C-alpha positions as CSV (number, residue, x, y, z in Angstrom):
1,M,79.5,111.2,166.6
2,R,77.3,111.1,163.5
3,I,77.6,114.8,163.0
4,E,81.4,114.7,163.4
5,R,81.6,112.0,160.7
6,F,79.4,114.1,158.4
7,R,81.5,117.2,159.0
8,R,84.7,115.3,158.1
9,G,83.1,113.9,155.0
10,C,82.0,117.4,153.9
11,V,85.5,118.8,154.6
12,A,87.1,116.0,152.6
13,L,84.7,116.5,149.7
14,L,85.2,120.3,149.7
15,S,89.0,119.8,149.8
16,V,89.0,117.5,146.9
17,S,86.8,119.8,144.9
18,L,89.0,122.8,145.5
19,V,92.1,120.9,144.6
20,S,90.6,119.6,141.4
21,L,89.6,123.1,140.3
22,G,93.3,123.9,139.5
23,L,93.7,120.7,137.4
24,Q,91.3,121.7,134.7
25,A,92.9,123.4,131.7
26,P,90.9,126.0,129.8
27,A,90.0,125.1,126.2
28,A,91.7,127.2,123.6
29,A,90.4,127.5,120.1
30,G,91.6,129.5,117.1
31,V,90.8,130.2,113.5
32,V,92.4,127.7,111.1
33,G,93.7,129.5,108.0
34,T,92.8,128.3,104.5
35,A,96.5,127.7,103.7
36,D,96.9,125.5,106.8
37,A,93.8,123.5,106.0
38,I,94.9,123.0,102.4
39,A,98.5,122.0,103.5
40,L,97.0,119.5,105.9
41,A,94.7,118.0,103.3
42,R,97.6,117.7,100.8
43,Q,99.7,116.0,103.4
44,Q,97.0,113.5,104.2
45,N,96.3,112.9,100.5
46,D,100.1,112.3,100.0
47,L,100.1,109.9,102.9
48,V,97.2,107.9,101.4
49,V,98.9,107.7,98.0
50,V,102.1,106.3,99.6
51,R,100.3,103.9,101.9
52,D,98.2,102.6,99.0
53,A,101.3,102.0,97.0
54,L,103.0,100.2,99.9
55,A,99.8,98.1,100.5
56,R,100.1,96.5,97.0
57,A,101.0,92.8,97.1
58,D,103.8,93.0,94.7
59,V,105.4,95.9,96.6
60,R,105.1,94.0,99.9
61,D,106.6,90.9,98.3
62,Q,109.5,92.9,97.0
63,M,110.1,94.5,100.4
64,L,110.2,91.1,102.1
65,T,112.5,89.8,99.4
66,L,114.9,92.7,100.1
67,G,114.6,92.1,103.8
68,V,112.6,95.2,104.8
69,D,110.2,94.8,107.7
70,P,106.8,96.3,106.9
71,A,106.4,97.6,110.5
72,E,109.7,99.5,110.1
73,V,108.4,101.0,106.9
74,E,105.3,102.3,108.7
75,G,107.5,103.8,111.4
76,R,109.7,105.6,108.9
77,L,106.7,106.7,106.9
78,G,105.4,108.4,110.1
79,A,108.8,110.2,110.5
80,L,108.8,111.8,107.1
81,T,108.4,115.5,106.9
82,A,105.7,117.1,104.7
83,P,108.1,118.0,101.8
84,E,109.6,114.5,101.8
85,L,106.2,113.0,101.8
86,A,105.1,115.2,99.0
87,T,108.2,114.3,96.9
88,L,107.6,110.6,97.5
89,A,103.9,110.8,96.6
90,G,104.8,112.8,93.5
91,N,107.3,110.2,92.4
92,I,104.7,107.4,92.9
93,R,102.2,109.4,90.9
94,E,104.6,110.0,88.0
95,A,106.0,106.5,87.9
96,P,105.0,104.4,84.9
97,A,102.4,101.8,85.7
98,G,103.4,99.1,83.3
99,G,106.9,100.1,82.3
100,D,105.8,101.6,79.0
101,S,108.4,104.4,79.2
102,A,110.8,102.3,77.0
103,L,108.2,102.2,74.3
104,A,107.7,105.9,74.5
105,I,111.5,106.5,74.2
106,I,111.7,104.2,71.1
107,G,108.8,106.0,69.5
108,A,110.4,109.4,70.2
109,V,113.7,108.3,68.7
110,F,112.0,106.9,65.6
111,L,110.0,110.1,65.1
112,V,113.2,112.3,65.4
113,L,115.0,110.0,62.9
114,L,112.1,110.2,60.5
115,I,112.0,114.0,60.7
116,L,115.7,114.2,60.1
117,E,115.4,111.9,57.2
118,L,112.6,113.9,55.6
119,T,114.5,117.2,56.0
120,G,117.6,115.6,54.3
121,T,119.9,116.0,57.3
122,I,120.7,112.3,57.6
123,D,120.4,109.4,55.2
124,I,119.4,106.4,57.3
125,F,116.5,105.1,55.3
126,K,117.9,104.2,51.8
127,K,115.9,105.5,49.0
128,T,115.0,103.1,46.2
């Protein structure tokens, strides 16, 4: 009786072992190219830039004012393709921090007018 129970236990253990051999998948490894590694690093860097910009308190307040759910933004951010993410991160990097672009435009216009005045092309500044 005891030997029969031992034999059934061994057969069951052996059966489970043989069945589980087919369930294991072999590990596959490959060489990661430099271009692929750089592209992945850029994509992660762009994602950090966008998430940092979205984490600012004033941006969150403006999103809530416009009725945008922050969880929905995270979902859409995850659905962006690599070129879209790069474009968005580039726009964030190039955006003026304090809105000083108007001052730069006014300065450029003044400089152009001054050069045109000095060359005699226009007569805006009256000579005394």
